[in-house]
C-alpha positions as CSV (number, residue, x, y, z in Angstrom):
1,M,86.2,241.5,30.8
2,T,88.4,241.9,33.8
3,S,89.0,238.0,35.0
4,V,89.4,234.6,33.4
5,T,86.3,232.7,32.6
6,L,86.5,229.2,31.7
7,A,83.9,227.4,30.2
8,D,84.1,223.7,31.2
9,E,82.5,221.5,28.3
10,N,82.5,218.3,30.1
11,P,79.0,217.0,29.3
12,D,76.9,216.5,32.8
13,G,76.7,212.8,34.1
14,L,80.1,211.7,32.7
15,T,83.2,210.1,34.7
16,A,85.8,213.2,34.0
17,S,88.6,211.8,32.3
18,A,92.1,212.2,34.0
19,R,92.9,214.7,30.9
20,S,91.8,218.2,31.0
21,F,92.6,220.6,27.7
22,L,93.0,224.3,28.4
23,F,92.5,226.3,25.0
24,V,94.2,229.7,24.9
25,L,93.2,231.7,22.0
26,G,95.5,234.3,21.1
27,S,94.3,235.7,17.9
28,S,93.5,240.0,18.3
29,R,90.1,238.8,16.2
30,A,87.4,237.3,17.7
31,N,86.0,233.9,16.0
32,G,89.3,233.8,13.9
33,N,90.5,231.6,11.5
34,T,92.8,229.6,14.3
35,E,90.0,229.5,16.4
36,I,87.9,227.8,14.2
37,L,90.5,225.4,13.6
38,A,91.5,225.0,17.2
39,R,87.5,223.8,17.9
40,A,87.5,221.6,15.1
41,A,90.2,219.8,16.5
42,A,88.6,220.2,20.2
43,E,85.2,218.4,18.9
44,Q,87.3,215.1,18.0
45,L,88.1,214.7,21.9
46,P,86.3,212.2,23.7
47,E,83.4,213.3,25.5
48,D,84.7,212.9,29.0
49,V,87.8,215.1,28.5
50,A,87.2,218.5,29.9
51,R,87.8,221.2,27.4
52,R,88.4,225.1,28.8
53,W,88.8,228.3,26.5
54,V,90.0,231.4,27.3
55,N,90.4,234.6,25.0
56,L,93.8,236.1,25.6
57,A,92.3,239.5,23.6
58,G,89.4,239.6,26.2
59,L,91.5,240.0,29.2
60,E,93.1,242.8,31.2
61,L,96.4,241.6,31.5
62,P,99.2,244.2,31.3
63,D,102.3,243.4,29.6
64,F,105.0,241.2,31.7
65,Q,107.1,243.1,34.0
66,D,110.2,241.1,35.4
67,G,110.3,241.1,39.0
68,R,112.6,238.5,39.8
69,H,115.5,240.6,40.7
70,E,113.5,243.4,42.6
71,A,113.8,243.3,46.5
72,D,109.8,243.5,46.8
73,G,109.4,240.8,44.0
74,W,105.9,241.5,42.3
75,A,102.5,240.7,43.2
76,A,100.2,239.0,40.7
77,G,96.9,240.7,40.2
78,E,93.5,238.8,39.8
79,T,93.8,237.9,36.1
80,E,97.3,237.0,36.5
81,E,96.4,234.6,39.3
82,A,93.5,233.3,37.4
83,L,95.7,232.4,34.5
84,R,98.3,230.5,36.3
85,R,95.6,228.4,38.2
86,A,93.9,227.3,34.8
87,T,97.5,226.5,33.4
88,L,98.4,224.6,36.5
89,E,95.1,222.7,36.4
90,A,95.3,221.4,32.8
91,S,97.1,218.1,31.6
92,D,97.2,219.7,27.9
93,I,97.7,223.1,27.0
94,V,97.0,224.4,23.7
95,L,98.2,227.5,22.1
96,A,96.4,228.8,19.2
97,S,97.8,231.6,17.6
98,P,97.8,232.6,14.1
99,L,101.3,233.2,12.6
100,Y,102.1,236.7,13.2
101,W,105.6,238.0,11.4
102,Y,106.6,234.4,11.6
103,S,106.1,234.0,15.0
104,L,103.5,233.9,18.1
105,S,101.0,236.6,18.3
106,A,101.8,239.1,21.0
107,Q,99.1,238.3,23.2
108,T,100.1,234.7,23.1
109,K,103.8,235.6,23.6
110,R,102.8,237.9,26.7
111,Y,101.3,235.0,28.2
112,L,104.1,233.0,27.8
113,D,106.2,235.8,29.3
114,Y,104.3,235.4,32.6
115,W,105.6,231.6,32.6
116,S,109.0,233.5,33.5
117,G,107.3,235.1,36.4
118,W,105.5,232.0,37.5
119,L,108.7,230.1,37.2
120,A,110.3,232.1,40.3
121,A,107.5,232.9,42.4
122,P,107.6,231.6,45.8
123,D,105.9,228.5,46.8
124,T,104.4,227.7,43.3
125,D,107.0,225.1,42.0
126,F,105.3,226.0,38.6
127,K,108.1,224.1,36.5
128,A,108.1,221.0,38.6
129,R,104.1,220.6,38.2
130,M,104.6,221.6,34.2
131,A,106.7,218.6,33.9
132,G,104.9,215.7,31.9
133,R,102.2,218.0,31.0
134,T,101.8,218.3,26.9
135,L,101.9,221.4,25.0
136,W,100.2,221.7,21.6
137,G,100.1,224.2,18.8
138,V,97.5,225.7,16.3
139,S,97.9,228.2,13.9
140,V,96.5,229.6,10.9
141,M,98.5,231.6,8.3
142,A,98.1,233.3,4.7
143,D,101.1,231.4,3.6
144,R,100.0,227.9,2.0
145,D,103.6,226.3,2.9
146,D,103.4,225.0,6.6
147,V,107.4,225.4,6.4
148,V,107.3,229.4,7.0
149,A,105.7,228.5,10.9
150,G,108.9,226.9,11.7
151,G,109.9,229.5,13.9
152,L,106.6,229.4,16.2
153,E,107.0,225.8,16.3
154,T,110.3,225.7,17.6
155,T,109.6,228.4,20.3
156,L,106.8,225.9,21.6
157,H,108.9,222.8,21.1
158,H,111.6,224.4,23.2
159,T,109.3,225.9,25.7
160,A,108.2,222.5,26.3
161,A,111.6,220.8,26.4
162,Y,112.8,223.6,28.9
163,L,109.8,222.5,31.3
164,G,110.0,218.8,30.9
165,M,106.8,218.5,28.7
166,R,105.6,216.6,26.0
167,F,104.9,218.3,22.8
168,G,102.4,217.2,20.3
169,G,103.4,219.5,17.4
170,L,101.8,222.0,15.4
171,L,98.1,221.9,13.5
172,C,98.5,224.3,11.0
173,G,95.7,225.7,8.2
174,N,95.5,228.7,5.5
175,G,93.6,231.2,5.8
176,S,93.5,235.0,5.8
177,R,90.0,236.4,5.1
178,P,87.5,235.6,8.0
179,G,86.5,231.9,8.1
180,Q,88.9,231.2,5.0
181,V,90.3,228.3,7.0
182,R,87.1,226.0,6.6
183,D,88.1,225.7,2.7
184,D,91.5,224.2,4.0
185,E,89.9,220.6,3.8
186,Q,93.6,218.9,4.5
187,A,93.7,221.1,7.6
188,L,90.5,219.9,8.8
189,M,91.1,216.4,7.9
190,R,94.4,216.7,10.2
191,A,92.3,218.1,12.8
192,K,90.2,215.1,13.1
193,T,93.2,213.0,14.5
194,F,95.4,215.7,15.6
195,F,95.0,214.7,19.8
196,D,95.2,211.1,18.8
197,R,99.1,211.1,18.7
198,E,101.0,210.1,21.8
199,A,103.0,213.3,22.2
200,P,106.8,212.3,22.8
201,L,109.0,214.1,25.4
202,A,110.3,217.5,24.3
203,R,114.0,217.5,24.1
204,F,116.6,220.1,22.8
205,P,118.6,219.2,19.9
206,Y,121.8,219.0,21.8
207,E,120.2,216.4,24.3
208,S,121.3,212.6,24.0
209,D,118.5,209.8,24.3
């Protein structure tokens, strides 16, 4: 797969909502536990809210090369540009990454690394355009105690804070074997109302109200 294909799940004939969700799947396994949990949460969204999906593992996206201080900068490839457009078109971005070594998967981290390039790319105003949007997280882990995902949640929260985004929190589930998250009744219950909350503006710990 050499390009980003986004499936718009808006039913025909409905007036589109002002909200549009981009689900970014960062697992190295197709149809993994994290994707199952993310889709369970997405099913609860109102019918007129667009839901789009991109699987990072299926993209030919090289590791990010920082060209901010090079004379010629860098030229965005087709896949990178499609990802950037998809990101900017969404009001809500959901990073669905399993917990790998207590943080994001390599695929998800690489996607965020590209945000660094988009911040510096000319004529994009990436930071200004991301402000006010909402970042969410979904993660499934082998451990049954969500506290071990604190590092992953902090990464997402601080990313949102830097860009002036809202942060909707992290939906966690338990699972290791394929499909095991379906046995986590508490996670599936939380998924039913996860996107119902009013996401607060993310702030760094040192910022005052």
